[in-house]
C-alpha positions in Angstrom: -34.2 -3.4 54.4 -35.1 -2.8 50.8 -38.8 -3.5 51.5 -38.8 -0.8 54.2 -37.1 1.5 51.8 -39.7 0.8 49.1 -42.5 1.4 51.5 -41.0 4.7 52.7 -40.5 6.0 49.2 -43.5 4.5 47.5 -41.3 2.5 45.2 -41.6 -1.2 44.4 -39.2 -4.1 45.0 -38.9 -6.6 42.3 -39.3 -10.3 43.3 -36.2 -12.4 42.8 -38.2 -14.9 40.9 -38.5 -12.3 38.1 -34.9 -11.5 37.2 -34.5 -8.6 34.7 -32.4 -8.5 31.7 -28.8 -7.4 32.4 -28.2 -3.7 32.1 -25.6 -3.3 29.3 -24.2 -0.2 31.1 -23.4 -2.0 34.3 -20.2 -3.8 33.4 -18.6 -1.0 31.4 -19.3 1.5 34.2 -17.8 -0.8 36.8 -14.7 -1.6 34.7 -14.0 2.1 34.1 -14.3 2.8 37.8 -12.0 -0.1 38.8 -9.3 1.1 36.3 -9.2 4.4 38.2 -10.2 3.6 41.8 -9.9 -0.2 42.2 -7.7 -1.7 44.9 -4.3 -3.2 44.1 -3.2 -6.4 45.7 -0.2 -8.5 44.9 -2.3 -11.6 43.9 -4.1 -9.5 41.3 -0.9 -9.3 39.3 -0.7 -13.1 38.6 -2.8 -15.6 36.8 -0.9 -18.6 38.3 -3.6 -21.1 39.1 -1.9 -22.5 42.2 -1.2 -19.1 43.9 -4.7 -18.0 42.9 -6.3 -21.0 44.5 -4.3 -20.7 47.7 -5.0 -17.0 48.0 -8.8 -17.4 47.4 -8.8 -20.0 50.2 -7.0 -17.6 52.5 -9.3 -14.7 51.7 -12.4 -16.4 52.9 -13.7 -14.5 55.9 -10.4 -12.7 56.3 -9.3 -9.1 55.7 -7.4 -8.6 52.5 -4.6 -6.7 54.4 -3.9 -9.8 56.5 -3.7 -12.0 53.5 -1.4 -9.5 51.7 1.2 -9.9 54.4 1.1 -13.7 54.2 1.2 -13.5 50.4 4.2 -11.2 50.4 6.1 -13.4 52.9 5.1 -16.8 51.5 2.6 -17.4 48.8 4.3 -15.3 46.0 7.2 -17.8 46.0 5.2 -21.0 45.9 5.4 -23.0 42.7 3.0 -25.8 43.6 1.8 -28.0 46.5 5.3 -29.3 47.0 6.2 -25.8 48.2 3.6 -26.0 50.9 4.2 -29.7 51.8 7.8 -28.8 52.6 6.6 -26.5 55.3 5.1 -29.5 57.1 1.7 -29.5 58.9 3.1 -27.4 61.8 4.3 -24.8 59.3 0.9 -24.6 57.7 -0.7 -24.2 61.2 1.6 -21.3 61.9 0.8 -19.7 58.6 -2.9 -19.9 59.2 -2.5 -18.7 62.8 -1.6 -15.3 61.2 -4.9 -15.2 59.4 -7.3 -16.5 62.2 -9.8 -19.2 61.7 -7.3 -21.9 62.5 -9.6 -24.7 61.4 -8.8 -23.8 57.8 -5.2 -25.1 58.2 -6.4 -28.7 58.1 -8.4 -28.3 54.9 -5.5 -26.4 53.3 -3.1 -29.2 54.1 -5.5 -31.8 52.8 -5.9 -29.6 49.6 -2.2 -29.7 49.0 -2.0 -33.5 49.4 -5.0 -33.9 47.0 -3.4 -31.7 44.4 -0.2 -33.7 44.6 -1.7 -37.1 44.7 -4.7 -36.8 42.3 -3.6 -34.1 39.9 0.2 -34.3 39.7 0.5 -31.0 41.5 -1.5 -29.0 39.0 -4.7 -27.1 39.6 -7.5 -28.6 37.5 -9.5 -26.3 35.2 -12.5 -28.6 35.3 -15.3 -27.3 37.5 -16.2 -30.6 39.1 -12.6 -31.5 39.8 -12.1 -28.1 41.4 -15.1 -28.6 43.6 -13.9 -32.0 44.6 -10.9 -30.5 46.3 -10.9 -30.1 50.2 -12.1 -26.7 51.2 -13.0 -25.6 47.7 -16.6 -24.3 47.5 -18.6 -22.7 44.8 -17.1 -19.2 45.4 -13.4 -20.3 45.4 -13.9 -22.6 42.4 -15.5 -19.8 40.4 -12.8 -17.3 41.4 -10.1 -19.7 40.2 -11.8 -20.2 36.8 -12.2 -16.4 36.4 -8.9 -15.0 37.7 -6.5 -17.9 36.8 -8.1 -19.4 33.7 -10.0 -16.4 32.2 -13.4 -18.0 32.1 -16.5 -15.8 31.8 -18.3 -16.1 35.1 -19.3 -13.8 37.9 -18.1 -14.6 41.4 -21.1 -14.3 43.7 -21.1 -13.9 47.4 -23.4 -11.9 49.7 -21.6 -8.7 48.8 -22.1 -9.1 45.1 -25.7 -10.2 45.6 -26.2 -7.0 47.6 -24.9 -4.8 44.8 -27.0 -6.5 42.1 -30.1 -6.5 44.4 -29.7 -2.8 45.2 -29.1 -1.9 41.5 -32.2 -3.7 40.2 -34.4 -3.3 43.3 -34.5 -7.0 44.1 -34.8 -8.3 47.6 -32.5 -11.4 47.5 -32.7 -13.9 50.4 -29.2 -15.1 51.5 -29.7 -18.6 50.0 -30.2 -17.0 46.5 -26.4 -17.0 46.0 -26.6 -20.8 45.8 -29.3 -20.7 43.2 -28.1 -21.9 39.8 -30.6 -19.5 38.1 -29.2 -16.5 40.0 -25.6 -17.5 39.3 -26.3 -17.8 35.6 -28.1 -14.5 35.7 -25.1 -12.8 37.5 -22.7 -14.3 35.0 -24.7 -12.9 32.1 -23.5 -9.5 33.2 -19.8 -10.4 32.8 -17.8 -9.1 29.8 -16.7 -11.8 27.3 -13.0 -10.9 27.3 -10.9 -12.6 30.0 -9.1 -9.5 31.3 -12.4 -7.4 31.2 -14.1 -10.2 33.1 -11.4 -10.2 35.8 -11.7 -6.4 36.1 -15.5 -6.6 36.3 -15.3 -9.2 39.2 -12.6 -7.2 41.0 -14.8 -4.1 40.6 -17.8 -5.8 42.2 -15.5 -7.0 45.1 -14.1 -3.6 45.7 -17.4 -1.7 45.3 -18.9 -4.0 48.0 -16.0 -3.4 50.3 -15.6 0.4 49.9 -18.7 2.0 48.5 -21.8 -0.2 48.4 -21.3 -1.3 52.0 -24.0 -3.2 54.0 -25.0 -0.1 55.9 -24.7 3.6 54.8 -23.8 3.0 51.2 -22.0 6.1 49.7 -24.3 6.8 46.7 -22.4 10.0 45.7 -19.2 7.9 45.2 -20.9 5.1 43.4 -19.9 4.6 39.7 -23.2 2.9 38.9 -25.5 5.4 40.7 -27.2 6.3 37.5 -29.6 3.5 36.9 -29.4 2.1 40.5 -32.8 1.5 42.1 -31.6 2.2 45.6 -29.8 5.4 44.7 -32.5 6.8 42.6 -35.2 9.3 43.6 -38.8 8.1 44.1 -39.8 9.5 40.7 -36.9 7.8 39.0 -37.7 4.6 40.8 -41.3 4.7 39.7 -40.1 5.0 36.0 -37.9 1.9 36.5 -40.7 -0.2 37.9 
């Protein structure tokens, strides 16, 4: 898509093997936008590691509105894996039936048992231990470290990669989001403060969902339009290359 855009406008697309230095204006612009126009969800008002972990598992490939109903009814009252284990496996199945993708119920149940048996019911802060848990991939582990423990990281999925790619004029292949070099580069954009880092990540998530969408991005509403390769004119793009 971006290569076609570059050809049509006479611009140039930067190779993802040559990652630029982070634009220092990017994070502040996103945080300012989020403070005014960011979405508000119940789970964004807690830093409890267990509820954060459960919510991030539920949010995978599921609409936030669906998760919000389940969070309001169930998750906000959970204090640890014992709360979930009391529901029984059938109760967990019913819970995930409300979200779709029923196969996740098994992993979620195994996750609760692993937390109880291996970590005394507590969510580990250690990266490797988090990744060892059933159903916890790179994205969920990073989200827990950012939103629950305040670590400086950038949560990278295809939406975040799309935003950064468009901003810098980089054509990222899908597998780039698993590249350690790309993940470290994305994290270098994140503010150092815990709360600012959370806001920065929420801003990326919300921007990708509402403005910088896969098709027909709304450039006039974008808070980082100034400096964005895709939103710039051919002359501006030539100056950036």
